[in-house]
C-alpha positions, 0 to 999 in steps of 0.5 A: 080191107072192108068187112065181109059178112059181118067180119070186119077186115084185119089190117096187116101193116107188113110182113115180118117173114118166117115163123117156125116156133112151136106150132103153126098156131102160134104164128102171128098174122104178119108171119107166115109158117111157110115161105121161100123166095122172099125178098124184103123191100123196105120196112113192110114190102116185099117182092120174089127174091132177085134172079141170078146169072153167071159172074164168069163171062168166059168160054168154060167158068169153073162149075162144081164150086165147093168154097168161096172167098174174098181175097183182097190183093194189092191192086183189087179185091179178087176171089178165091174158090175151090172146085172139085173135079170128076176124079175128086181132085180138090182145084183152087181158082183164082177169079181175077175179074169176070173174064180172067181166072188163073188156075188151078193154083192148087190141087189136092186129092180129096180136098173138099175145103180149104181155110185161108187168110190174106197177108201183104197180097198173099194167100195162105191156104190149108187144105181140109176135109171130113173125117168121121169119128163114130156117129161125128162128122168133123173138119180138119187139116188134111193128114199129109198135107201142109200151108201153103201160100200164093203169090196173087199173080197166077203162079202155082201155090208152093209149100209155105216156110222151108227146110235148111240149106243143106250141105257144108260152108268152107269158111276161110281168111279173107282180105285184111280187114276185122273180126274178133280172134276166136272159134265161132260157128258160121251159117246161112239162112236162106230167105223166100220171096215170100220174106220167110227165113229159113233155120240156119244151114250149112254149119261149120266152125272156123277160128277167125283172126284179129286183122282179117276179114272172113270169107266164105265159099261152097255156099248151097243154094235153096229152093226155087222161091229163095231170092237171097241168102244171109250170113249168120255167126255165133259170138266168139265160143271160149270152151267149144263143144262141138255142137254146131246147133246149139249155140246162139245165132246173129245176123252178121250186118251187111253179109248178104248173097242177094240171089240163089246161084252164088256159092261164095261170099266175100271179106266180111268184117264184123266184130262181136259187139255188132251182132245185135239181130238174134236168129236163132229162134228160126231153128225151132220153126216148123219148116213144113207147116201142117195144115189145119182147118181153121186160119185167122190173124191175130196182132199180126201173127198167123193164126192156124187151128185143128191139125190131123194130128192134134184137133186141139191145137193152135198153131201161132206165128211170130208177129208180122213173119205168118211162116214162122211158127215155132215148135215149142214156144208157138203152140197153144193147147185148148182144153181137150174135150174129144172135139176139134176147134172150128174157128178162131177169131180175133175181137177188140184184142182177145183171140177167140178159139172155138170148138163145136160147143165151147168157147174160150179166149187168149190174150197177148202178154207180150210173151210167148203164145205158149205162155198166153193165158186162157179164160173159158168163155162158155163151156157149151156154146161154139161155132163151125169152121165157116159160122162167123160172118165176114163183112162185104168183100172185105173177107174179115169179121166185124171188130165190135161184135161177131155174128155166130152160127151155132147149134143154138142159132144166129147169135150176136157175141159180144164177149159173151153170147145172149139169152136163148130168148134174145139169139136172131133166129128166135123166131125160126128155131124150129127150123134151125134145130131141124138142121143136120147137125153133122152139116153144120160144116157146109154152113157159112155166113155172110154180113151185108150191112149195106143192104142190111142183110145176113146170107147163111148157107144151110146143109140142106143147100138152101140159102137162108137170108135174114133181112135186119132193116127193121133191126138187127135184133130177134124180134125185128129180123125177118127171115125166109129161105131161098132155093135155086135150081142147083144147091147152094154151097158157098156164098161170098159178096164182091163189088161191095154187095154183089152176091156171089152163090157157088153151086155144084153145077154150071148155073 
């Protein structure tokens, strides 16, 4: 820049975004104290943010969207979204692609948000909403609602887990065969199409004969999603006390009814020594899993937290069985402080649990979840239900470190929090701390490492964008809020790096 009236021009080598720290006089010359809708290009240039369009090429696109999740199925990376209708019902839709929309696959009156985790192509869904306690607004699982499971095929979501078969079976001696002679208790375990094994049901005692097999009539059928029923039995009981439920059950090898209609099973032979696979743990499982505001995975176990009945409770499933949660051994109680659990996330083989202003950790000791040791991490820093950044269209957080929205700002967490001077939102500290704390449930954080951008929905329903092409640290990240003619409620990334925005009304 050439000098004007003896004033030498100042060269600004690049623009580094919004500065909202201290008063306006502290704003560096390469920042703006007020800016909006700026997109950064390369290391130094900027332009107006990109425009927006309609992502659904259907006659009636879903509108009034409150939450969006990436849902990876066996064949594609799709989207689940929540929309609120004019009657106040929360409706969840499955967006397969721009022209294929399933749903609503689940409708719940009063649902304003939902937690979600994918598993083996299925979607586990937990309805939740806002509650108040004095001046505090918080999120927890909805009263009277339960965890749901969706097959990914457009059929309606169904309640996860399930009850034991009702009724009583009738055992009798079958054709010539073999059993250890003596009294045993028999029952059947129903298995759903999602692989869940219900507690034993139809229990009956029977004294078997050494030279005979055993047959069963009156085998109960199960709910509509039951696909098979498996015979379980105790070993021979020497002094039977009449309790049909209190003995150890085992799966009987090759004793399966592979449908939900047949009511007989004939000529089953086995010895007590053949009973190796324990089924007794099924007795204590939840038959209906209460809804929570947090869902996640840890060591191939489903993790659900913050039910309406207990906001400091974490429920943890058996490995590889997301619907099998023991009501005694599968429970973790996070230290009580009057605040709800807001998030749970695995990182570096550790399960981290978060409250609004607290972080603790648990590690799998190969025992029951109730025995996992607690390690306090930070008594003053936590996050919100959607405050941990997911990466691209995976719907998952990074494994090496987490980007977390806290009351202090957006921070990098690697097992400990940074000092305040190194929080990523350090440049816009005033801006962040002026956000409505009771609106933190509206924050959702997405990381796009290809474009090197962070996207964060705000309580004000703006979209805060952090560009880290020059470095993911508090000095080099560049911030700018984006606004639209519609308020932003949710954000996701599809097709690797396409940004999907959910708003109150159709665009």
